[in-house]
FIKE-258524 format. One record per residue (C-alpha): chain; residue number from 1; x negated, y, z negated. Coordinates in steps of 0.02 Angstrom, whole numbers. Layout:
<rs>
+-------+------+--------+--------+--------+
: chain : resi :      u :      v :      w :
+-------+------+--------+--------+--------+
:     A :  NUM :      X :      Y :      Z :
...
+-------+------+--------+--------+--------+
</rs>
This chain:
<rs>
+-------+------+--------+--------+--------+
: chain : resi :      u :      v :      w :
+-------+------+--------+--------+--------+
:     A :    1 :   7105 :  -5784 :  -1427 :
:     A :    2 :   7033 :  -5613 :  -1383 :
:     A :    3 :   6985 :  -5494 :  -1523 :
:     A :    4 :   6966 :  -5306 :  -1499 :
:     A :    5 :   6899 :  -5195 :  -1638 :
:     A :    6 :   6933 :  -5008 :  -1642 :
:     A :    7 :   6800 :  -4911 :  -1739 :
:     A :    8 :   6888 :  -4751 :  -1791 :
:     A :    9 :   7054 :  -4843 :  -1795 :
:     A :   10 :   7130 :  -4719 :  -1917 :
:     A :   11 :   7145 :  -4585 :  -1783 :
:     A :   12 :   7324 :  -4523 :  -1771 :
:     A :   13 :   7300 :  -4461 :  -1592 :
:     A :   14 :   7195 :  -4594 :  -1507 :
:     A :   15 :   7247 :  -4756 :  -1592 :
:     A :   16 :   7436 :  -4744 :  -1557 :
:     A :   17 :   7398 :  -4724 :  -1372 :
:     A :   18 :   7284 :  -4876 :  -1376 :
:     A :   19 :   7414 :  -4980 :  -1468 :
:     A :   20 :   7542 :  -4932 :  -1336 :
:     A :   21 :   7425 :  -4997 :  -1200 :
:     A :   22 :   7392 :  -5159 :  -1293 :
:     A :   23 :   7579 :  -5186 :  -1318 :
:     A :   24 :   7609 :  -5162 :  -1131 :
:     A :   25 :   7470 :  -5282 :  -1079 :
:     A :   26 :   7522 :  -5457 :  -1027 :
:     A :   27 :   7340 :  -5510 :  -1012 :
:     A :   28 :   7306 :  -5469 :  -1194 :
:     A :   29 :   7462 :  -5551 :  -1262 :
:     A :   30 :   7412 :  -5663 :  -1407 :
:     A :   31 :   7258 :  -5562 :  -1451 :
:     A :   32 :   7202 :  -5482 :  -1614 :
:     A :   33 :   7176 :  -5295 :  -1639 :
:     A :   34 :   7066 :  -5247 :  -1787 :
:     A :   35 :   7072 :  -5066 :  -1846 :
:     A :   36 :   6919 :  -5003 :  -1940 :
:     A :   37 :   6899 :  -4833 :  -2021 :
:     A :   38 :   6810 :  -4761 :  -2173 :
:     A :   39 :   6966 :  -4660 :  -2219 :
:     A :   40 :   7074 :  -4789 :  -2308 :
:     A :   41 :   7230 :  -4678 :  -2313 :
:     A :   42 :   7231 :  -4641 :  -2127 :
:     A :   43 :   7187 :  -4821 :  -2090 :
:     A :   44 :   7334 :  -4879 :  -2195 :
:     A :   45 :   7453 :  -4766 :  -2100 :
:     A :   46 :   7392 :  -4827 :  -1931 :
:     A :   47 :   7397 :  -5008 :  -1985 :
:     A :   48 :   7576 :  -4990 :  -2046 :
:     A :   49 :   7628 :  -4901 :  -1886 :
:     A :   50 :   7544 :  -5031 :  -1775 :
:     A :   51 :   7625 :  -5177 :  -1866 :
:     A :   52 :   7797 :  -5095 :  -1855 :
:     A :   53 :   7773 :  -5069 :  -1668 :
:     A :   54 :   7722 :  -5250 :  -1644 :
:     A :   55 :   7872 :  -5309 :  -1744 :
:     A :   56 :   7999 :  -5194 :  -1659 :
:     A :   57 :   7933 :  -5233 :  -1484 :
:     A :   58 :   7926 :  -5419 :  -1526 :
:     A :   59 :   7749 :  -5419 :  -1458 :
:     A :   60 :   7627 :  -5563 :  -1474 :
:     A :   61 :   7487 :  -5464 :  -1557 :
:     A :   62 :   7405 :  -5480 :  -1726 :
:     A :   63 :   7353 :  -5320 :  -1816 :
:     A :   64 :   7213 :  -5322 :  -1944 :
:     A :   65 :   7123 :  -5181 :  -2033 :
:     A :   66 :   6973 :  -5152 :  -2144 :
:     A :   67 :   6857 :  -5015 :  -2205 :
:     A :   68 :   6709 :  -5136 :  -2188 :
:     A :   69 :   6623 :  -5102 :  -2021 :
:     A :   70 :   6523 :  -5263 :  -2014 :
:     A :   71 :   6673 :  -5371 :  -2062 :
:     A :   72 :   6779 :  -5289 :  -1926 :
:     A :   73 :   6653 :  -5340 :  -1793 :
:     A :   74 :   6643 :  -5526 :  -1834 :
:     A :   75 :   6698 :  -5627 :  -1680 :
:     A :   76 :   6741 :  -5469 :  -1583 :
:     A :   77 :   6749 :  -5484 :  -1394 :
:     A :   78 :   6775 :  -5299 :  -1362 :
:     A :   79 :   6739 :  -5147 :  -1470 :
:     A :   80 :   6807 :  -4970 :  -1442 :
:     A :   81 :   6713 :  -4831 :  -1532 :
:     A :   82 :   6801 :  -4664 :  -1560 :
:     A :   83 :   6732 :  -4574 :  -1712 :
:     A :   84 :   6706 :  -4392 :  -1763 :
:     A :   85 :   6579 :  -4371 :  -1902 :
:     A :   86 :   6613 :  -4211 :  -1997 :
:     A :   87 :   6778 :  -4184 :  -1907 :
:     A :   88 :   6838 :  -4009 :  -1864 :
:     A :   89 :   6729 :  -3925 :  -1995 :
:     A :   90 :   6571 :  -3989 :  -1910 :
:     A :   91 :   6639 :  -3946 :  -1737 :
:     A :   92 :   6673 :  -3769 :  -1797 :
:     A :   93 :   6491 :  -3749 :  -1848 :
:     A :   94 :   6435 :  -3816 :  -1679 :
:     A :   95 :   6530 :  -3673 :  -1597 :
:     A :   96 :   6500 :  -3530 :  -1718 :
:     A :   97 :   6318 :  -3547 :  -1770 :
:     A :   98 :   6250 :  -3540 :  -1591 :
:     A :   99 :   6368 :  -3394 :  -1557 :
:     A :  100 :   6275 :  -3290 :  -1687 :
:     A :  101 :   6124 :  -3307 :  -1574 :
:     A :  102 :   6219 :  -3263 :  -1416 :
:     A :  103 :   6250 :  -3440 :  -1354 :
:     A :  104 :   6435 :  -3443 :  -1309 :
:     A :  105 :   6510 :  -3612 :  -1262 :
:     A :  106 :   6696 :  -3651 :  -1249 :
:     A :  107 :   6693 :  -3833 :  -1306 :
:     A :  108 :   6520 :  -3876 :  -1374 :
:     A :  109 :   6542 :  -4064 :  -1385 :
:     A :  110 :   6434 :  -4125 :  -1239 :
:     A :  111 :   6283 :  -4015 :  -1204 :
:     A :  112 :   6206 :  -3859 :  -1277 :
:     A :  113 :   6157 :  -3845 :  -1461 :
:     A :  114 :   6329 :  -3905 :  -1515 :
:     A :  115 :   6318 :  -4061 :  -1407 :
:     A :  116 :   6146 :  -4101 :  -1476 :
:     A :  117 :   6205 :  -4083 :  -1656 :
:     A :  118 :   6357 :  -4192 :  -1623 :
:     A :  119 :   6240 :  -4324 :  -1552 :
:     A :  120 :   6130 :  -4313 :  -1707 :
:     A :  121 :   6283 :  -4350 :  -1815 :
:     A :  122 :   6346 :  -4495 :  -1711 :
:     A :  123 :   6196 :  -4588 :  -1639 :
:     A :  124 :   6134 :  -4670 :  -1801 :
:     A :  125 :   6309 :  -4735 :  -1840 :
:     A :  126 :   6342 :  -4801 :  -1665 :
:     A :  127 :   6173 :  -4886 :  -1656 :
:     A :  128 :   6218 :  -4963 :  -1825 :
:     A :  129 :   6376 :  -5034 :  -1746 :
:     A :  130 :   6268 :  -5111 :  -1610 :
:     A :  131 :   6146 :  -5184 :  -1737 :
:     A :  132 :   6290 :  -5265 :  -1833 :
:     A :  133 :   6357 :  -5337 :  -1670 :
:     A :  134 :   6187 :  -5412 :  -1628 :
:     A :  135 :   6208 :  -5521 :  -1782 :
:     A :  136 :   6395 :  -5558 :  -1786 :
:     A :  137 :   6457 :  -5542 :  -1605 :
:     A :  138 :   6308 :  -5529 :  -1486 :
:     A :  139 :   6412 :  -5555 :  -1328 :
:     A :  140 :   6537 :  -5415 :  -1362 :
:     A :  141 :   6566 :  -5268 :  -1247 :
:     A :  142 :   6565 :  -5093 :  -1324 :
:     A :  143 :   6668 :  -4955 :  -1244 :
:     A :  144 :   6613 :  -4789 :  -1317 :
:     A :  145 :   6732 :  -4640 :  -1312 :
:     A :  146 :   6635 :  -4540 :  -1442 :
:     A :  147 :   6560 :  -4376 :  -1381 :
:     A :  148 :   6433 :  -4337 :  -1320 :
:     A :  149 :   6468 :  -4493 :  -1218 :
:     A :  150 :   6306 :  -4490 :  -1118 :
:     A :  151 :   6182 :  -4472 :  -1262 :
:     A :  152 :   6278 :  -4593 :  -1374 :
:     A :  153 :   6289 :  -4726 :  -1238 :
:     A :  154 :   6104 :  -4701 :  -1197 :
:     A :  155 :   6058 :  -4730 :  -1379 :
:     A :  156 :   6160 :  -4889 :  -1394 :
:     A :  157 :   6092 :  -4958 :  -1230 :
:     A :  158 :   5911 :  -4921 :  -1270 :
:     A :  159 :   5909 :  -4968 :  -1454 :
:     A :  160 :   6025 :  -5118 :  -1462 :
:     A :  161 :   6047 :  -5275 :  -1358 :
:     A :  162 :   6236 :  -5253 :  -1344 :
:     A :  163 :   6324 :  -5220 :  -1179 :
:     A :  164 :   6381 :  -5040 :  -1196 :
:     A :  165 :   6465 :  -4920 :  -1076 :
:     A :  166 :   6543 :  -4750 :  -1101 :
:     A :  167 :   6721 :  -4702 :  -1055 :
:     A :  168 :   6810 :  -4535 :  -1043 :
:     A :  169 :   6988 :  -4483 :  -1007 :
:     A :  170 :   6921 :  -4367 :   -871 :
:     A :  171 :   6848 :  -4514 :   -774 :
:     A :  172 :   7023 :  -4572 :   -729 :
:     A :  173 :   7042 :  -4425 :   -609 :
:     A :  174 :   6961 :  -4509 :   -456 :
:     A :  175 :   7108 :  -4632 :   -465 :
:     A :  176 :   7243 :  -4501 :   -500 :
:     A :  177 :   7343 :  -4485 :   -340 :
:     A :  178 :   7466 :  -4360 :   -413 :
:     A :  179 :   7333 :  -4237 :   -471 :
:     A :  180 :   7223 :  -4252 :   -317 :
:     A :  181 :   7370 :  -4244 :   -197 :
:     A :  182 :   7432 :  -4087 :   -283 :
:     A :  183 :   7268 :  -3990 :   -269 :
:     A :  184 :   7239 :  -4053 :    -91 :
:     A :  185 :   7414 :  -4006 :    -36 :
:     A :  186 :   7458 :  -4181 :     26 :
:     A :  187 :   7561 :  -4326 :    -39 :
:     A :  188 :   7464 :  -4429 :   -163 :
:     A :  189 :   7504 :  -4591 :    -73 :
:     A :  190 :   7416 :  -4523 :     81 :
:     A :  191 :   7247 :  -4520 :     -7 :
:     A :  192 :   7119 :  -4661 :      1 :
:     A :  193 :   7090 :  -4699 :   -183 :
:     A :  194 :   6997 :  -4726 :   -295 :
:     A :  195 :   6876 :  -4597 :   -228 :
:     A :  196 :   6687 :  -4621 :   -253 :
:     A :  197 :   6622 :  -4520 :   -399 :
:     A :  198 :   6454 :  -4482 :   -478 :
:     A :  199 :   6361 :  -4368 :   -598 :
:     A :  200 :   6347 :  -4358 :   -787 :
:     A :  201 :   6493 :  -4367 :   -908 :
:     A :  202 :   6586 :  -4200 :   -910 :
:     A :  203 :   6485 :  -4146 :   -758 :
:     A :  204 :   6535 :  -4276 :   -630 :
:     A :  205 :   6619 :  -4252 :   -463 :
:     A :  206 :   6718 :  -4336 :   -327 :
:     A :  207 :   6588 :  -4357 :   -190 :
:     A :  208 :   6706 :  -4390 :    -45 :
:     A :  209 :   6894 :  -4389 :    -24 :
:     A :  210 :   6986 :  -4452 :    129 :
:     A :  211 :   7162 :  -4481 :    185 :
:     A :  212 :   7213 :  -4656 :    234 :
:     A :  213 :   7215 :  -4601 :    416 :
:     A :  214 :   7030 :  -4557 :    403 :
:     A :  215 :   7042 :  -4368 :    390 :
:     A :  216 :   6925 :  -4277 :    269 :
:     A :  217 :   7030 :  -4212 :    124 :
:     A :  218 :   6890 :  -4093 :     74 :
:     A :  219 :   6943 :  -3987 :    222 :
:     A :  220 :   7114 :  -3964 :    144 :
:     A :  221 :   7037 :  -3932 :    -27 :
:     A :  222 :   6918 :  -3798 :     35 :
:     A :  223 :   7064 :  -3706 :    112 :
:     A :  224 :   7188 :  -3720 :    -30 :
:     A :  225 :   7105 :  -3759 :   -198 :
:     A :  226 :   7141 :  -3621 :   -323 :
:     A :  227 :   7036 :  -3670 :   -473 :
:     A :  228 :   6877 :  -3563 :   -467 :
:     A :  229 :   6759 :  -3699 :   -532 :
:     A :  230 :   6827 :  -3830 :   -413 :
:     A :  231 :   6808 :  -3705 :   -270 :
:     A :  232 :   6631 :  -3661 :   -328 :
:     A :  233 :   6581 :  -3845 :   -327 :
:     A :  234 :   6655 :  -3873 :   -155 :
:     A :  235 :   6575 :  -3719 :    -80 :
:     A :  236 :   6402 :  -3740 :   -157 :
:     A :  237 :   6379 :  -3928 :   -175 :
:     A :  238 :   6513 :  -4002 :    -61 :
:     A :  239 :   6582 :  -4104 :   -207 :
:     A :  240 :   6745 :  -4088 :   -305 :
:     A :  241 :   6711 :  -4060 :   -492 :
:     A :  242 :   6831 :  -4145 :   -610 :
:     A :  243 :   6844 :  -4111 :   -796 :
:     A :  244 :   6800 :  -3939 :   -729 :
:     A :  245 :   6807 :  -3839 :   -891 :
:     A :  246 :   6664 :  -3946 :   -959 :
:     A :  247 :   6564 :  -3908 :   -801 :
:     A :  248 :   6543 :  -3727 :   -856 :
:     A :  249 :   6438 :  -3782 :  -1006 :
:     A :  250 :   6309 :  -3867 :   -895 :
:     A :  251 :   6275 :  -3703 :   -803 :
:     A :  252 :   6234 :  -3554 :   -917 :
:     A :  253 :   6284 :  -3431 :   -780 :
:     A :  254 :   6463 :  -3497 :   -791 :
:     A :  255 :   6478 :  -3468 :   -980 :
:     A :  256 :   6526 :  -3285 :   -994 :
:     A :  257 :   6646 :  -3200 :  -1113 :
:     A :  258 :   6792 :  -3094 :  -1057 :
:     A :  259 :   6816 :  -3027 :  -1233 :
:     A :  260 :   6695 :  -2946 :  -1353 :
:     A :  261 :   6615 :  -3060 :  -1481 :
:     A :  262 :   6642 :  -2986 :  -1655 :
:     A :  263 :   6577 :  -3125 :  -1767 :
:     A :  264 :   6701 :  -3263 :  -1721 :
:     A :  265 :   6693 :  -3353 :  -1554 :
:     A :  266 :   6840 :  -3472 :  -1571 :
:     A :  267 :   6993 :  -3419 :  -1475 :
:     A :  268 :   6903 :  -3290 :  -1367 :
:     A :  269 :   6938 :  -3288 :  -1181 :
:     A :  270 :   6799 :  -3334 :  -1062 :
:     A :  271 :   6788 :  -3317 :   -873 :
:     A :  272 :   6879 :  -3438 :   -758 :
:     A :  273 :   7033 :  -3446 :   -869 :
:     A :  274 :   6946 :  -3537 :  -1010 :
:     A :  275 :   6976 :  -3504 :  -1194 :
:     A :  276 :   6853 :  -3560 :  -1328 :
:     A :  277 :   6918 :  -3707 :  -1430 :
:     A :  278 :   6997 :  -3647 :  -1591 :
:     A :  279 :   6983 :  -3765 :  -1739 :
:     A :  280 :   7135 :  -3686 :  -1821 :
:     A :  281 :   7240 :  -3745 :  -1674 :
:     A :  282 :   7151 :  -3913 :  -1671 :
:     A :  283 :   7187 :  -3940 :  -1855 :
:     A :  284 :   7370 :  -3891 :  -1833 :
:     A :  285 :   7388 :  -4010 :  -1687 :
:     A :  286 :   7306 :  -4152 :  -1783 :
:     A :  287 :   7411 :  -4119 :  -1938 :
:     A :  288 :   7572 :  -4124 :  -1835 :
:     A :  289 :   7520 :  -4290 :  -1761 :
:     A :  290 :   7471 :  -4359 :  -1931 :
:     A :  291 :   7638 :  -4308 :  -2007 :
:     A :  292 :   7734 :  -4382 :  -1860 :
:     A :  293 :   7637 :  -4544 :  -1863 :
:     A :  294 :   7652 :  -4560 :  -2052 :
:     A :  295 :   7842 :  -4536 :  -2044 :
:     A :  296 :   7852 :  -4663 :  -1904 :
:     A :  297 :   7747 :  -4787 :  -2003 :
:     A :  298 :   7871 :  -4772 :  -2147 :
:     A :  299 :   8019 :  -4797 :  -2032 :
:     A :  300 :   8075 :  -4615 :  -2040 :
:     A :  301 :   8112 :  -4494 :  -1899 :
:     A :  302 :   8098 :  -4569 :  -1726 :
:     A :  303 :   8122 :  -4753 :  -1698 :
:     A :  304 :   7957 :  -4844 :  -1700 :
:     A :  305 :   7948 :  -4901 :  -1519 :
:     A :  306 :   7846 :  -4879 :  -1361 :
:     A :  307 :   7964 :  -4741 :  -1307 :
:     A :  308 :   7916 :  -4639 :  -1461 :
:     A :  309 :   7730 :  -4637 :  -1415 :
:     A :  310 :   7649 :  -4520 :  -1292 :
:     A :  311 :   7592 :  -4586 :  -1124 :
:     A :  312 :   7412 :  -4643 :  -1109 :
:     A :  313 :   7383 :  -4638 :   -922 :
:     A :  314 :   7207 :  -4566 :   -936 :
:     A :  315 :   7145 :  -4700 :  -1056 :
:     A :  316 :   7081 :  -4842 :   -948 :
:     A :  317 :   6994 :  -4953 :  -1075 :
:     A :  318 :   7133 :  -5083 :  -1083 :
:     A :  319 :   7138 :  -5094 :   -892 :
:     A :  320 :   6949 :  -5121 :   -894 :
:     A :  321 :   6963 :  -5259 :  -1025 :
:     A :  322 :   7099 :  -5340 :   -920 :
:     A :  323 :   6990 :  -5327 :   -764 :
:     A :  324 :   6848 :  -5418 :   -853 :
:     A :  325 :   6961 :  -5555 :   -921 :
:     A :  326 :   7058 :  -5576 :   -758 :
:     A :  327 :   6915 :  -5550 :   -634 :
:     A :  328 :   7013 :  -5412 :   -546 :
:     A :  329 :   6862 :  -5335 :   -458 :
:     A :  330 :   6940 :  -5165 :   -493 :
:     A :  331 :   6851 :  -4999 :   -467 :
:     A :  332 :   6837 :  -4883 :   -617 :
:     A :  333 :   6724 :  -4735 :   -656 :
:     A :  334 :   6613 :  -4785 :   -802 :
:     A :  335 :   6461 :  -4715 :   -892 :
:     A :  336 :   6324 :  -4842 :   -867 :
:     A :  337 :   6136 :  -4857 :   -837 :
:     A :  338 :   6102 :  -4786 :   -665 :
:     A :  339 :   5990 :  -4922 :   -590 :
:     A :  340 :   5986 :  -4827 :   -425 :
:     A :  341 :   6174 :  -4804 :   -405 :
:     A :  342 :   6141 :  -4617 :   -387 :
:     A :  343 :   5981 :  -4608 :   -288 :
:     A :  344 :   5908 :  -4446 :   -351 :
:     A :  345 :   5944 :  -4460 :   -538 :
:     A :  346 :   5825 :  -4556 :   -654 :
:     A :  347 :   5846 :  -4743 :   -643 :
:     A :  348 :   5869 :  -4764 :   -831 :
:     A :  349 :   5987 :  -4616 :   -852 :
:     A :  350 :   6166 :  -4646 :   -909 :
:     A :  351 :   6272 :  -4589 :   -762 :
:     A :  352 :   6459 :  -4575 :   -735 :
:     A :  353 :   6486 :  -4672 :   -575 :
:     A :  354 :   6609 :  -4784 :   -483 :
:     A :  355 :   6590 :  -4965 :   -539 :
:     A :  356 :   6662 :  -5136 :   -497 :
:     A :  357 :   6739 :  -5219 :   -650 :
:     A :  358 :   6759 :  -5408 :   -642 :
:     A :  359 :   6729 :  -5568 :   -736 :
:     A :  360 :   6544 :  -5538 :   -706 :
:     A :  361 :   6550 :  -5377 :   -804 :
:     A :  362 :   6530 :  -5197 :   -745 :
:     A :  363 :   6417 :  -5160 :   -597 :
:     A :  364 :   6384 :  -4982 :   -535 :
:     A :  365 :   6415 :  -4948 :   -350 :
:     A :  366 :   6279 :  -4864 :   -248 :
:     A :  367 :   6359 :  -4696 :   -204 :
:     A :  368 :   6203 :  -4617 :   -130 :
:     A :  369 :   6118 :  -4456 :   -183 :
:     A :  370 :   6191 :  -4297 :   -254 :
:     A :  371 :   6150 :  -4129 :   -174 :
:     A :  372 :   5972 :  -4092 :   -231 :
:     A :  373 :   6010 :  -3931 :   -326 :
:     A :  374 :   6146 :  -4020 :   -426 :
:     A :  375 :   6033 :  -4171 :   -456 :
:     A :  376 :   5895 :  -4057 :   -520 :
:     A :  377 :   6013 :  -3976 :   -646 :
:     A :  378 :   6077 :  -4144 :   -706 :
:     A :  379 :   5901 :  -4219 :   -717 :
:     A :  380 :   5856 :  -4080 :   -838 :
:     A :  381 :   6006 :  -4126 :   -945 :
:     A :  382 :   5949 :  -4308 :   -942 :
:     A :  383 :   5781 :  -4251 :  -1013 :
:     A :  384 :   5872 :  -4161 :  -1154 :
:     A :  385 :   5975 :  -4316 :  -1189 :
:     A :  386 :   5820 :  -4425 :  -1201 :
:     A :  387 :   5740 :  -4305 :  -1325 :
:     A :  388 :   5904 :  -4298 :  -1421 :
:     A :  389 :   5914 :  -4487 :  -1439 :
:     A :  390 :   5734 :  -4500 :  -1499 :
:     A :  391 :   5755 :  -4357 :  -1624 :
:     A :  392 :   5919 :  -4427 :  -1691 :
:     A :  393 :   5851 :  -4599 :  -1729 :
:     A :  394 :   5682 :  -4542 :  -1796 :
:     A :  395 :   5749 :  -4392 :  -1890 :
:     A :  396 :   5608 :  -4295 :  -1809 :
:     A :  397 :   5630 :  -4107 :  -1820 :
:     A :  398 :   5489 :  -4073 :  -1697 :
:     A :  399 :   5571 :  -4179 :  -1561 :
:     A :  400 :   5738 :  -4094 :  -1600 :
:     A :  401 :   5652 :  -3926 :  -1570 :
:     A :  402 :   5587 :  -3989 :  -1403 :
:     A :  403 :   5764 :  -4040 :  -1356 :
:     A :  404 :   5823 :  -3863 :  -1395 :
:     A :  405 :   5683 :  -3786 :  -1292 :
:     A :  406 :   5731 :  -3896 :  -1143 :
:     A :  407 :   5918 :  -3862 :  -1158 :
:     A :  408 :   5976 :  -3740 :  -1021 :
:     A :  409 :   6100 :  -3644 :  -1130 :
:     A :  410 :   5965 :  -3616 :  -1261 :
:     A :  411 :   5816 :  -3584 :  -1148 :
:     A :  412 :   5910 :  -3460 :  -1040 :
:     A :  413 :   5960 :  -3350 :  -1186 :
:     A :  414 :   5837 :  -3369 :  -1331 :
:     A :  415 :   5653 :  -3350 :  -1365 :
:     A :  416 :   5563 :  -3502 :  -1440 :
:     A :  417 :   5567 :  -3420 :  -1612 :
:     A :  418 :   5753 :  -3387 :  -1599 :
:     A :  419 :   5781 :  -3567 :  -1542 :
:     A :  420 :   5688 :  -3630 :  -1695 :
:     A :  421 :   5788 :  -3521 :  -1814 :
:     A :  422 :   5951 :  -3581 :  -1737 :
:     A :  423 :   5895 :  -3762 :  -1753 :
:     A :  424 :   5853 :  -3734 :  -1936 :
:     A :  425 :   6024 :  -3656 :  -1967 :
:     A :  426 :   6113 :  -3801 :  -1883 :
:     A :  427 :   6011 :  -3936 :  -1971 :
:     A :  428 :   6045 :  -3852 :  -2137 :
:     A :  429 :   6232 :  -3833 :  -2103 :
:     A :  430 :   6250 :  -4015 :  -2051 :
:     A :  431 :   6130 :  -4090 :  -2179 :
:     A :  432 :   6262 :  -4198 :  -2265 :
:     A :  433 :   6291 :  -4289 :  -2100 :
:     A :  434 :   6109 :  -4305 :  -2049 :
:     A :  435 :   6029 :  -4432 :  -2166 :
:     A :  436 :   5889 :  -4474 :  -2044 :
:     A :  437 :   5830 :  -4293 :  -2047 :
:     A :  438 :   5840 :  -4272 :  -2235 :
+-------+------+--------+--------+--------+
</rs>
């Protein structure tokens, strides 16, 4: 019997989509799903909803739940991590405190000062999950969805002996025939997919795209693509950026406001049609989902069935688990140790790259080298991630400062003294969630 544990299983947005995928899986019929969360109320709601779904769909799944992390991992074959330490309040600080210093970022969950602080909050906990697994389930696979995916996955790989890869909803795009066909102006079934991909999480690209008859689809894209960041990537690097809004944060020159900053960054319009994430909207969206899920878990409102849950096409973790169990030899884009898959990025970097998934595990495919200017930019981000991991686990303020000095968004806008003051402000604001630093 296969056991999958979901760390962060009380999520009202992510967990229902996962449960839908598990219910639809024939390969995982008869398996156990264990939900773990530190919030007992939310965990109870999701447990109730999941059990109702299993009962109403007459599915052969067993649902368990616990607030005990270590207990949830005993005998686990697969572990999915999706946590958010500090929630929206912490995310708001990641956006607004750097903005006071002139660092304007629309998302702030991957790179920049906000991405570093999010990593500081998550890395010690995720490494703790890995350490527990070393003792209770040493052969388990961990699939990390927690941002920043790259730094978190790097930490778990380097500081535990557990097989860990990172996943992202964006990394499904190289397989998405509908999306790619639409922007290329061709029928999706005409494309040769999945397309080879490579880069870093939230700054990865499709490296080549062809039609089944051999024609280069990039020619169509260069003529017709309307998105300015996708066009910029094609024209300057000859690659097709996906998850394109995140790309802007990796290049300071692409992060520019279209509205005047007057003390609050959230909600302001930026260039390229981007609007800064607004935590008021995020909270409202989450509250609506929580209310809906809670009513469903109590048998109110919509019928508790697969049809009442939103589609989860971009979440590939269940397909990947199936590919391992069934030796499908399927190709998925995964965040994994490079080992030469991308020739001009560091060998021990965590890269987002096409991989073969089979009964032998997950092996990266050699996709060649990135254009050198792009590789140089990403290599600098890898250096920041390495400093971030070390600072997070040691609680070392000096190494954290070095990470800030190396970070492109910070170094392009602030003096060293300003960078230090911003770091102090962020460490102070997040102190309750940074026990290693205190």
